[in-house]
N, C-alpha and C positions, 0 to 999 in steps of 0.2 A: 532505882530508876523512877518509880512512881513518885517518890518524895521529891526528886529533882524536877520532874515535870510539874508537880503541884506548886513547888516554890517558884518556878519560872512563870507559871500562870498567874500566881498571886502578884509577883513583882511587876509583870507587864500590864495587868488588867485591874487589879484591886488595891494596889499599894496606896495608902492614904498619903496626903501631903506631909513631907518631913522637913519642910523648910524652917520650921521652928527650931529644929536641931542645928541647922546651919547657923541660925541666929545665936543660939546658945554657945556654939563653938567660938564665934567671933567675939561675943561678949566675954567669954572666959579668957580668951587671949588678950583682949584689951585690958581687962582687970589686972592681969599679971604684968602688963607693960609692953606687950609685943607691938612692934611697928610693922604695919602692913604695907607691902610694896608690890609693884608689878615686877615681872621677870626681867624686863629690859632695864628698869631703873636699878634694881638690885645688882645686876651684872655690871652696869657702868660704875656703880659705886664701889665695886670690889677693887678697882684700880685707881679711881679718882678721889675717893673719900675713905681711906682705910680706917679712920676713926669711927666711921658709921658702922663698921663691922662688929663693934663691941655691943651694938644694940641687939635686943631680941627681935629676930626677923621672922615674920609670917607671910608666906606667899600663897595666895589662892590662885590656882589655875583651873579653869573650867574648859573642858573639851566638849564642844557642842556637836556631838556625833549625831544626835537626833533631838527633836523636841525644842524648838526655839521658844515655844510658849513658856516652858518651865525655865529655860535659860533667862528669859526676861524677868521672871519672878525671882530668880537668884540675884540678878542685877539689882532689883529693888531691895532685896535684903541687904546686900553690900552697901548700897547707898544709904539705907536707913541708919547704918552705923558710922557713916562718914568715912568709909575706907574705899580703896580702889583695888582692883585685881586684874587678872589677865584672862581673856576669853579667846579661844581658837575655833574658827569656823571651817567646816568642810565646804567644798563647792556644792554639795547636796543640801547643806543647811545655810547657804548664803541668805542672810536677812539684812538687807541694806539699812532699813530703818533702825533696827536694834543695834547694828554695828556702829552707825553714826551716833546714836544716843550714848552708847558706851564711850566712844571716842571723845565726844563733847563733854562727857562727865569726868574725864581724866583717866578712864580705864584704858588698858592696853588691849588691842584687837589684832589678831594675827591669823595666818593661814594654817589650817590643819591638813597637811598634804598627805597624799597617798598614791603617788605616781607609780611606784613599783607594783603595788597591789592592783591598781587599775590596769596596768600593762598585762599582768598575769590573767586577769579576768577576761580582758579583750581577746587574748590569744589562747585562753583555756590551757595554760601551761604552768607547771611547777618546776620547770627545768632551770636550775641555777645558772647554767651556762648561757642560756638565752637571755636571762636577766642581766648577767654580767656584760654581755656583748651590747646590750641596749642602753647601758648606763649613760653614755654621752647624749643619746637622743632623749632619754628621760630627764636629764638635767635641763635640756632645752624646753621640754614640756613643762617641767616644774616652773621655770622662769616665766613662760608665757601664762601659765595658770595663775601664778602669783600676781603678775601685772594685771591680769583680768580681774582678779579679786580686788586689788587695790583701786583699779579704775571704777569698779562698781561701787565700792565703799566711798570713794572720793577723798581718800587720804593714804599716806604712806604707812606701811606696816614696819615695825622694828624687829619683830621676831616671828618665827614659824615653829610649828611643832609636828613631829611625825605622828601619823595616825597608826594605831596598831590593829591591823585587820587580821581576820582568821587566815587569810592567804599568806600573810607574812609569817605567821606561826608555822604553817605547814611548810613553807618555803625555807624558813630559817634565815631569811634576809629581811631586816627591818627597812622601812621606808627611808629612814635617815641615812642609809648607806649612800644615798645620792649626794648628801651635803658635805662640802669641804669648804675650806677657808676662802678659796677663790670664788665659789658660787655665792657664799654669803656676801662677799665684797661686791661682786658684780650686781647682785640683787639689791644692794643698798641696805642690807639688814645688819643688825647688831649681833644677833646670835640665833642658833637653833636651840630649842628648849631642853634638849638632852645634852647640851654642851657640858663636858666633864668638869670644867672650871666652875660653872654654876652649881652643879650637883655636889661637887666636893666642898663647896662653901656652906652647905646645909647639913645639919646633923640628922634630920629626919625627913624622909621623902615617903609620904603615905598616899594612898589612893582609896577612894570609895569603891564599893562593890555592891553586887545585887543582894537582895533579901535572900537568906536571913542573916548573913554575916555583916553586911553593910560596909565593912572595911576589909580591904585585901589583906590576906594572911593575918587577920585579926589585929592589925596595927592601927589603932585608933589615934586620930590627931589629938583627941582629948588627953590621952595618956602622955603624948609628947609635950603638951602644954603644962600638964601637972609636973612633969619632970623638969620643966624649965629649959627645954632644949634650946640651944643657941639659935638654930635656924630651922624652920619648918616649911616644907612645900607640901601643900595638900591638893592633890589632883581630884577633881570631881566631874561627874557627868550628869546632865539633867535627868536622864531616865531613872537614876537611882534615888531621886528625891520626890518624885511624883509620877504616878502612872498616867500614861497617855495612850489609852487602849487602841485607838484607831492607828496612830502613828506606829505603835509597837507591833500591831498586827501586820501593817505594810512592811515594816522592817524585817519581821520574821519571814514573810513570804520571799522577800528579796534575798535574804540570807540562805533560805532553803534552795532557791533557784541557783544561786551562785555555788552553793556546796555541791549540787548535783552536776554542775558543769565543770567544776575543778576538783579533781580527786587525786 
């Protein structure tokens, strides 16, 4: 327990900048011959350009759960190597200036949605039946929130990605339960980032993690590059690449409050 607390404290308040590691990963993939794509571009090419699927594909996905400042630094790293990637923003991390700069630079920007988790927090419930009954209304809420995010950004999104909240883990219902083909079509989207066709087209789906492991389940994207994996999707989060003490402190307080209200 003490070791866990110490690791969390280090990760949130003392972790030095690790963006050079991100740069090394990109450089390693480029040297092997990986083509870097956005999520929507890769998904469209699956059906329209089958020959392109013989390429070594690397997709960087960044979920901006917190810390837009580090997200901007990650954007600068990607740009320095001349590649594009996909960034998803929550309503709580809406950063219009950054989102527009990403879009204008050819990056993909989308909505990191969490309507089911928000509903549970508002009603302080973990009752699956209440969630199930509310799905039609939550789809409408998702649609309105998406349009609000797009309006603020000033451009149309092509994809969205479900946010994984602690509430979803307790509830056993992910946010992407909301999404179906009709909603994707009505919203004018190409796909949801957990689309099985997208994921099945990739050999390795890895994610970063907090100190001291840095990669979930020990599955490093560097290893996937060394193996020459046909397709790699690497999910990253700004807070795992540079400590933002004040933001992390506020986030911890919010998380503690929400945890006390929902049990």
